[in-house]
BANU-706059 format. One record per atom (N, C-alpha, C, CB): z, x negated, y negated; residue in one letter. Coordinates in pm, whole numbers, padded with zeros to 5 digits, always signed. Each point is the difference from the previous one (the first is absolute). Glycine has a CB too. Layout:
ZXYa;...
// end
This chain:
+00009-00065+00104m;+00002+00084-00091m;-00022-00121-00132m;+00164+00221+00141m;-00250-00188-00230s;+00010-00075-00138s;+00128+00034-00101s;-00263+00002+00020s;+00281-00118-00094q;+00117-00004-00079q;-00043-00012-00135q;+00133-00096+00173q;-00087+00163-00272t;-00012-00045-00142t;+00138+00028-00063t;-00258+00050-00017t;+00249-00096-00100r;+00138-00005-00087r;-00042+00061-00127r;+00109-00222+00099r;-00011+00289-00150r;-00007+00083-00139r;+00155+00008-00075r;-00213+00163+00113r;+00182-00132-00250l;+00145+00028-00072l;+00016+00161+00036l;-00016-00196-00231l;+00133+00231+00278a;+00025+00137+00017a;+00146+00039-00067a;-00153-00007+00224a;+00170+00131-00274a;+00141+00050-00022a;+00032+00082+00120a;-00015+00005-00257a;+00149-00075+00273i;+00047+00090+00156i;+00123+00076-00035i;-00076-00187+00186i;+00082+00307-00136l;+00136+00063+00019l;+00037+00032+00128l;-00023+00085-00198l;+00151-00153+00237a;+00058+00023+00148a;+00139+00096-00024a;-00095-00262+00107a;+00088+00358-00024a;+00113+00110+00002a;+00054+00022+00142a;-00110+00122-00199a;+00230-00083+00165d;+00062+00062+00171d;+00111+00083-00039d;-00038-00218+00167d;+00072+00274-00089v;+00106+00094+00004v;+00144-00068+00011v;-00170+00161+00106v;+00243-00150-00204a;+00151-00078+00040a;+00090+00092+00114a;+00019-00106-00273a;+00021+00035+00361g;+00085+00071+00082g;-00065+00071+00118g;+00133+00020-00198g;-00265-00046+00226y;-00084+00088+00067y;+00056-00019+00161y;-00225-00022-00191y;+00274-00074+00227s;+00049-00017+00146s;+00111+00087+00034s;-00067-00229-00005s;+00157+00247-00111r;+00110+00085+00023r;-00050+00153-00011r;+00166-00188-00092r;-00259+00227+00017l;-00041+00128-00014l;-00064+00034+00143l;-00033-00018-00268l;-00038-00078+00302m;-00065+00027+00131m;+00094+00042+00125m;-00168-00168-00088m;+00268+00068+00075g;+00134+00004+00103g;+00053+00143-00019g;+00080-00265-00022g;-00073+00309-00072e;+00076+00130-00017e;-00090+00125+00024e;+00150-00118-00169e;-00246+00106+00117d;-00100+00123+00026d;-00140-00061+00020d;+00136+00172-00152d;-00203-00226+00272e;-00099-00045-00007e;-00139+00104-00026e;+00147-00176+00133e;-00149+00300-00078s;-00108+00094-00031s;+00014+00061-00150s;-00013+00057+00260s;+00127-00037-00312g;+00009+00033-00153g;-00046-00118-00088g;+00197+00156+00047g;-00153-00269-00006t;-00042-00120-00090t;-00155+00000+00020t;+00228-00154+00026t;-00278+00140+00093v;-00145-00019+00001v;-00092+00106-00079v;+00052-00108+00221v;+00027+00243-00211r;-00107+00110-00075r;+00039-00028-00134r;-00022+00206+00172r;+00140-00246-00236a;+00027-00013-00139a;-00087-00103-00052a;+00227+00072+00024a;-00250-00219+00033l;-00075-00083-00032l;-00142+00059-00015l;+00158-00159+00099l;-00202+00226-00007r;-00172+00042+00022r;+00005+00080-00143r;-00062+00042+00315r;+00141+00036-00339e;+00002+00108-00111e;+00010-00083-00141e;+00128+00193+00161e;-00056-00284-00158h;+00013-00103-00126h;-00142-00077-00021h;+00270-00044+00052h;-00322-00022+00059r;-00144-00050+00006r;-00082+00109-00068r;+00029-00137+00222r;-00028+00262-00144a;-00111+00081-00031a;-00009+00042-00164a;+00020+00087+00258a;+00107-00105-00333a;-00010+00004-00124a;-00014-00110-00086a;+00098+00165+00055a;-00068-00272+00000a;-00041-00141-00057a;-00120-00045+00005a;+00179-00050+00048a;-00261+00060+00063d;-00099-00046+00022d;-00128+00022-00119d;+00112+00024+00243d;-00118+00112-00267p;-00103+00008-00115p;+00025-00048-00114p;-00061+00164+00083p;+00217-00161-00136m;+00024-00070-00116m;-00045-00154+00004m;+00189+00167-00033m;-00152-00221+00133i;-00044-00166+00015i;-00149-00010-00024i;+00181-00059+00189i;-00260+00142-00129l;-00145-00006-00010l;-00056+00039-00138l;-00003+00051+00243l;+00090+00028-00320r;-00049+00029-00130r;+00041-00112-00109r;+00013+00251+00070r;+00087-00319-00008q;+00045-00133-00102q;-00087-00118+00057q;+00275+00069-00048q;-00382-00047+00130g;-00113-00127+00026g;+00066-00069+00120g;-00088-00055-00265g;+00191+00088+00315g;+00027-00061+00130g;-00048+00001+00133g;+00136+00021-00115g;-00149-00096+00198r;-00068-00010+00112r;+00113-00042+00088r;-00234-00050-00095r;+00278+00161+00204i;+00089-00014+00086i;-00053-00088+00114i;+00096+00213-00076i;-00068-00332+00072v;-00013-00123+00108v;+00015+00044+00139v;+00096-00157-00162v;+00050+00176+00193k;+00081+00029+00110k;+00117+00078-00021k;-00081-00189+00080k;+00116+00276+00016t;+00131+00035+00026t;+00063-00020+00115t;-00049+00131-00135t;+00176-00192+00136t;+00090-00042+00123t;+00115+00068-00003t;-00079-00213+00009t;+00083+00310+00070g;+00114+00090+00011g;+00044+00071-00134g;+00071-00151+00188g;+00030+00080-00254d;+00053+00041-00102d;-00078-00072-00144d;+00228+00043+00168d;-00291-00125-00150g;-00050-00108-00080g;-00159+00030-00043g;+00175-00171+00130g;-00181+00133-00230a;-00149+00013-00058a;-00048-00125-00090a;+00039+00260-00006a;-00156-00298+00027l;-00053-00118-00075l;-00131+00050-00078l;+00096-00176+00183l;-00105+00171-00316i;-00083+00062-00076i;-00084-00107-00102i;+00168+00213+00032i;-00276-00203-00046e;-00080-00096-00070e;-00042+00048-00126e;-00070-00086+00200e;+00069+00022-00325f;-00045+00067-00122f;-00109-00103-00046f;+00234+00131-00069f;-00331-00080-00020g;-00101-00093-00079g;+00044-00048-00123g;-00170+00115+00092g;+00287-00032-00162s;+00062-00045-00123s;+00148-00013+00021s;-00178+00108-00138s;+00242-00195+00051v;+00134-00036+00043v;+00081+00130-00078v;-00033-00301+00028v;-00021+00360-00129a;+00066+00113-00047a;+00026+00122+00087a;-00094-00083-00190a;-00001+00061+00307g;-00025+00127+00117g;+00124+00020+00068g;-00242-00053+00057g;+00287-00066+00002p;+00122+00014+00110p;+00114+00033-00075p;-00080-00170+00163p;+00098+00121-00283v;+00150+00025-00092v;+00001+00157-00042v;+00006-00265-00126v;-00114+00305+00090q;-00004+00148-00055q;+00005+00072+00141q;-00156-00030-00242q;+00094-00008+00358c;+00012+00092+00111c;+00144-00013+00051c;-00250-00017+00062c;+00314-00101-00073a;+00144-00008+00062a;+00092+00071-00106a;-00041-00235+00135a;+00013+00260-00236i;+00085+00086-00112i;-00033+00145+00069i;-00031-00161-00258i;-00089+00192+00274a;-00007+00123+00021a;+00040+00060+00139a;-00158-00033-00171a;+00164-00063+00258l;+00036+00008+00142l;+00137+00022-00004l;-00173-00143+00090l;+00276+00067-00156q;+00121+00018-00010q;+00046+00150-00073q;-00002-00270+00006q;-00071+00292-00117k;+00018+00132-00017k;-00023+00121+00070k;-00021-00107-00149k;-00083+00115+00220l;-00044+00090+00115l;+00127-00007+00100l;-00278-00049-00024l;+00321-00070+00074m;+00100+00012+00117m;+00129+00054-00086m;-00100-00215+00175m;+00146+00186-00306a;+00115+00060-00058a;-00007+00135+00022a;+00023-00163-00160a;-00139+00226+00107e;-00026+00134-00007e;+00015+00080+00140e;-00152-00067-00196e;+00071-00011+00286r;+00005+00050+00147r;+00152-00010+00061r;-00257-00086+00034r;+00327-00021-00085n;+00144+00010+00058n;+00102+00071-00053n;-00049-00182+00063n;+00021+00270-00172a;+00073+00087-00077a;+00054+00112+00082a;-00135-00065-00192a;+00255+00064+00245g;+00045+00114+00061g;+00039-00040+00154g;-00152+00152-00167g;+00086-00270+00195v;+00022-00058+00152v;+00133-00080-00011v;-00267-00028+00068v;+00338+00053+00061p;+00136-00076-00010p;-00005-00153+00016p;+00101+00206+00094p;-00022-00280-00193d;-00005-00128-00013d;-00033-00085+00119d;+00144+00052-00168d;-00080-00037+00298d;-00030-00052+00107d;-00120+00030+00098d;+00215-00018-00049d;-00313+00117-00004r;-00122+00038+00040r;-00137-00037-00112r;+00157+00191+00137r;-00107-00248-00226r;-00090-00036-00124r;-00097-00106+00052r;+00185+00045-00186r;-00315-00050+00170m;-00075-00126+00010m;-00016-00050-00135m;-00121+00065+00203m;+00135-00186-00220e;-00012-00094-00135e;-00070-00102+00053e;+00209+00047-00127e;-00310-00059+00040l;-00122-00143-00003l;+00078-00115-00052l;-00229+00135-00069l;+00199-00239+00131r;+00025-00143-00085r;-00150-00047-00023r;+00249-00087+00117r;-00286+00047-00232i;-00122-00061-00010i;-00005-00105-00070i;-00080+00176+00030i;-00029-00273+00011g;-00018-00142-00052g;-00146-00015-00039g;+00187-00097+00150g;-00202+00054-00292v;-00129-00007-00039v;-00064-00139-00030v;+00056+00218-00078v;-00152-00295+00130h;-00040-00125-00036h;-00134+00010-00045h;+00149-00105+00150h;-00198-00001-00202i;-00155-00038-00024i;-00010-00134+00052i;-00043+00137-00212i;-00047-00166+00306g;-00043-00120+00056g;-00112+00003+00068g;+00196-00053+00005g;-00215-00111+00072d;-00127+00016+00059d;+00030+00038+00142d;-00119-00165-00155d;+00046+00219+00222v;-00025+00052+00132v;-00099-00031+00073v;+00092+00143-00073v;-00083-00143+00204l;-00114-00018+00097l;-00025+00131+00051l;+00052-00233+00066l;-00202+00253-00070v;-00044+00138+00058v;-00066-00026+00127v;-00033+00107-00221v;+00085-00024+00311e;-00060+00012+00150e;-00026+00137+00030e;+00124-00191+00085e;-00263+00227-00091g;-00042+00135+00006g;+00068+00104-00121g;-00028-00055+00269g;+00115+00149-00216d;+00065+00080-00092d;+00120-00054-00012d;-00113+00187+00041d;+00180-00302+00001d;+00123-00027-00013d;+00021-00109-00095d;+00031+00086+00213d;+00087-00112-00273i;-00005-00125-00105i;+00155-00071+00041i;-00167+00132-00237i;+00151-00251+00247l;+00105-00111+00037l;+00027-00085-00103l;-00067-00001+00214l;+00202-00076-00193g;+00019-00110-00059g;+00113+00001-00094g;-00225-00035+00039g;+00241-00076-00151d;+00123-00002-00093d;+00024+00120-00094d;-00033-00241+00005d;-00098+00312-00022g;+00028+00092-00105g;+00059+00135+00077g;-00198-00108-00169g;+00146+00121+00270v;+00053+00109+00111v;+00175-00043+00021v;-00280+00021+00154v;+00291-00134-00114n;+00135-00045+00025n;+00112+00028-00105n;-00119-00168+00125n;+00060+00103-00245i;+00079+00023-00111i;+00061+00146-00035i;-00139-00188-00068i;+00012+00257+00065a;+00024+00165-00023a;+00091+00050+00091a;-00222+00042-00073a;+00220-00064+00215a;+00081+00036+00095a;+00147-00047-00028a;-00201-00003+00149a;+00219-00138-00185r;+00150-00030-00008r;+00066+00044-00142r;-00043-00207+00163r;-00066+00243-00258l;+00051+00052-00115l;+00063+00169+00041l;-00194-00178-00159l;+00103+00241+00230e;+00034+00136+00070e;+00133-00006+00074e;-00248+00047+00033e;+00274-00171+00052g;+00097-00008+00077g;+00154-00022-00080g;-00196-00084+00172g;+00179+00040-00293i;+00144-00018-00073i;-00002+00116-00115i;+00024-00286+00039i;-00095+00381-00041a;+00003+00098-00096a;+00116+00085+00061a;-00259-00010-00085a;+00338+00089+00002e;+00098+00102+00023e;-00088+00124+00031e;+00190-00103-00159e;-00138+00193+00235p;-00062+00133+00018p;-00007+00073-00133p;+00086+00011+00235p;-00215+00047-00239g;-00044+00046-00100g;-00045-00067-00127g;+00117+00136+00109g;-00142-00288-00092c;-00031-00091-00090c;-00123-00078+00034c;+00232-00002-00053c;-00277-00053-00068i;-00138-00094+00002i;+00050-00127-00039i;-00180+00174-00068i;+00117-00263+00140c;+00000-00154+00001c;-00117-00053-00036c;+00146-00004+00162c;-00184-00070-00274i;-00109-00043-00040i;+00021-00145-00049i;-00074+00235-00045i;-00048-00298+00067s;+00003-00160-00015s;-00038-00034-00138s;-00066-00044+00240s;+00095-00079-00307e;-00020-00021-00154e;-00143-00001-00009e;+00209-00137-00058e;-00280+00099+00150d;-00155+00026-00029d;-00055+00125-00037d;-00018-00153+00144d;+00089+00255-00064v;-00033+00124-00022v;+00061+00051-00143v;-00015+00028+00262v;+00132-00070-00283l;+00056+00045-00130l;-00092-00035-00120l;+00232-00031+00100l;-00264-00108-00073r;-00087-00063-00141r;-00127+00067-00011r;+00087-00237+00017r;-00134+00308+00075q;-00102+00071-00008q;-00005+00148-00052q;-00036-00157+00162q;+00148+00226-00105v;+00006+00127-00049v;+00107+00035-00111v;-00088+00046+00222v;+00146-00145-00278s;+00092+00034-00128s;-00092+00050-00100s;+00177-00180+00037s;-00125+00280-00089g;-00082+00095-00123g;-00103+00094+00084g;-00003-00204-00210g;-00018+00195+00345k;-00100+00068+00038k;+00064+00123+00095k;-00166-00219-00028k;+00297+00242+00074v;+00047+00090+00051v;+00110+00064-00087v;-00077-00103+00203v;+00140+00238-00167d;+00074+00043-00057d;+00157-00025+00047d;-00202+00136-00056d;+00252-00247+00021a;+00145-00022+00076a;+00061-00104-00090a;-00069+00044+00262a;+00198-00059-00247e;+00085-00077-00072e;+00041-00122+00095e;+00079+00209-00147e;-00069-00337+00094f;+00066-00108+00090f;+00138-00049-00058f;-00237-00080+00073f;+00338+00068+00012d;+00110-00042-00047d;+00048-00112+00094d;+00042+00223-00112d;+00003-00354+00061d;+00058-00095+00080d;+00115+00033+00073d;-00087-00135-00142d;+00095+00087+00279i;+00111+00035+00090i;+00055-00127+00040i;-00096+00214+00083i;+00026-00339-00107g;+00071-00090+00035g;-00076-00093+00124g;+00203+00160-00093g;-00150-00277+00134a;-00076-00068+00109a;+00010+00087+00138a;+00049-00240-00116a;-00139+00206+00189r;-00013+00052+00143r;-00083-00099+00104r;+00008+00244-00111r;+00037-00243+00227h;-00071-00093+00106h;-00085+00078+00077h;+00181-00152+00021h;-00298+00112+00041a;-00087+00062+00098a;-00077-00124+00057a;-00023+00241-00123a;-00043-00162+00248i;-00060-00094+00083i;-00163+00020-00076i;+00185+00022+00262i;-00256-00125-00294e;-00102+00008-00054e;-00115-00082+00101e;+00139+00036-00240e;-00193+00038+00335a;-00078-00047+00123a;+00024-00128+00035a;-00165+00137-00050a;+00318-00200+00074g;+00030-00116+00050g;+00002-00116-00079g;-00073+00098+00170g;+00008-00064-00319r;-00023-00122-00074r;+00151-00010-00066r;-00288+00021-00050r;+00292-00155-00033d;+00115-00033-00065d;-00015-00010-00140d;+00065-00103+00187d;-00203+00149-00246d;-00024+00017-00157d;+00075+00116-00065d;-00229-00092+00035d;+00281+00065-00161p;+00069+00130-00029p;-00104+00070-00078p;+00246-00081-00003p;-00205+00208-00009d;-00079+00106-00083d;+00089+00101-00056d;-00197-00026+00142d;+00155+00122-00201t;+00092+00084-00083t;-00035+00136+00061t;+00010-00147-00231t;+00105+00210+00260l;-00008+00130+00083l;+00040+00111-00101l;+00065-00112+00238l;-00127+00228-00219w;+00023+00101-00104w;+00028+00127+00092w;-00160-00110-00201w;+00274+00175+00181m;+00034+00118+00103m;-00022+00141-00089m;+00199-00154+00152m;-00229+00268-00089g;-00011+00135-00063g;+00124+00065+00081g;-00285+00018-00058g;+00327+00076-00029g;+00055+00112+00040g;+00088+00082-00091g;-00027-00113+00194g;+00088+00218-00174h;+00055+00088-00090h;+00142-00025-00024h;-00162+00156+00066h;+00246-00219+00019v;+00110-00040-00006v;+00033-00161+00007v;+00019+00232+00082v;+00029-00279-00169i;-00024-00160-00019i;+00127-00055+00098i;-00113-00005-00288i;+00209+00078+00313l;+00100-00059+00073l;-00027-00003+00134l;+00142+00061-00153l;-00247-00005+00207l;-00075-00016+00131l;-00038-00141+00036l;-00089+00220-00039l;+00085-00297-00073f;-00047-00158+00014f;+00120-00098+00032f;-00191+00044-00177f;+00309+00009+00208g;+00098-00113+00023g;-00014-00060+00135g;+00157+00107-00152g;-00081-00216+00158g;-00003-00050+00171g;-00061-00135-00005g;-00045+00241+00121g;+00051-00304-00038d;-00075-00172+00034d;-00078+00019+00110d;+00192-00160-00064d;-00310+00120+00057h;-00105-00022+00102h;+00027-00111+00095h;-00156+00084-00161h;+00268-00097+00234a;+00007-00129+00065a;-00094-00041+00090a;+00201+00030-00029a;-00210-00166+00047g;-00113-00077+00085g;-00128+00029-00069g;+00117+00022+00230g;-00154+00000-00348a;-00137+00005-00063a;-00058-00130+00007a;+00059+00175-00151a;-00198-00173+00161a;-00055-00115+00016a;-00033-00054-00139a;-00077+00066+00228a;+00060+00005-00333s;-00011-00046-00115s;+00062+00088-00104s;-00190-00113+00083s;+00214+00063-00221a;+00051+00066-00103a;-00097+00050-00117a;+00194-00133+00071a;-00167+00264-00086f;-00089+00049-00130f;+00100+00014-00112f;-00182+00141+00135f;+00143-00218-00246d;+00094-00023-00083d;+00067+00110-00087d;-00114-00198+00017d;+00033+00311-00031r;+00032+00100-00095r;-00041+00140+00067r;-00036-00168-00208r;+00118+00262+00193a;-00033+00147+00033a;+00014+00103-00098a;+00064-00058+00200a;-00141+00144-00204l;-00008+00114-00117l;-00013+00124+00085l;-00126-00140-00200l;+00187+00253+00140v;-00016+00131+00053v;-00128+00063-00062v;+00254+00022+00034v;-00316+00028+00032l;-00128+00110-00045l;+00076+00143+00009l;-00233-00145+00116l;+00270+00204-00246d;+00060+00115+00015d;-00112+00111-00015d;+00227-00101-00082d;-00260+00133+00230h;-00115+00094+00012h;+00031+00150-00009h;-00096-00174+00138h;+00245+00180-00108m;+00013+00151-00018m;+00036+00044-00166m;+00093+00009+00275m;-00091-00105-00343s;+00012+00033-00166s;-00118+00035-00052s;+00165-00152-00038s;-00282+00112+00122a;-00117+00009-00063a;-00063+00148-00023a;-00022-00230+00098a;
// end
């Protein structure tokens, strides 16, 4: 299979606590996830996203512009907040989302490489209901998305196993969600900021 490289804006998302939800009510969780995706997929396409793959509770989505995944992430979190209204806290499905722009390796319809890995790691450290974006993304979307940024201090994260520092930007509607230390991280992101998408 031929391989090519290109620059891509990537959104990685998964459902926080999905294993617990499945353990408590497998059929209900699968049904709820299917219904959430039915509501989210058309919106993702309207935002210009291409759903590269879904893996259980996760999704990898590619965009042609860097503003696309950030706007989509904000819209997804607002959609999930609306859909979770009235749902008991222990049954809510909350997304963790990471957004990065970087070089990817294209194999057929799939994309691989550091750009994807970094987006996945940003998603992995985002709190439930929140968005985490890299400095490269922030640099390009500042002034282009309807959101506010507030500094919440240093955080640590794994960036594709490399030791070079970068800047991490986190998004969410409750700043206090971002406490804690990410022990064992392979690299340090020197700063972190909140993207207060729920106030937009």
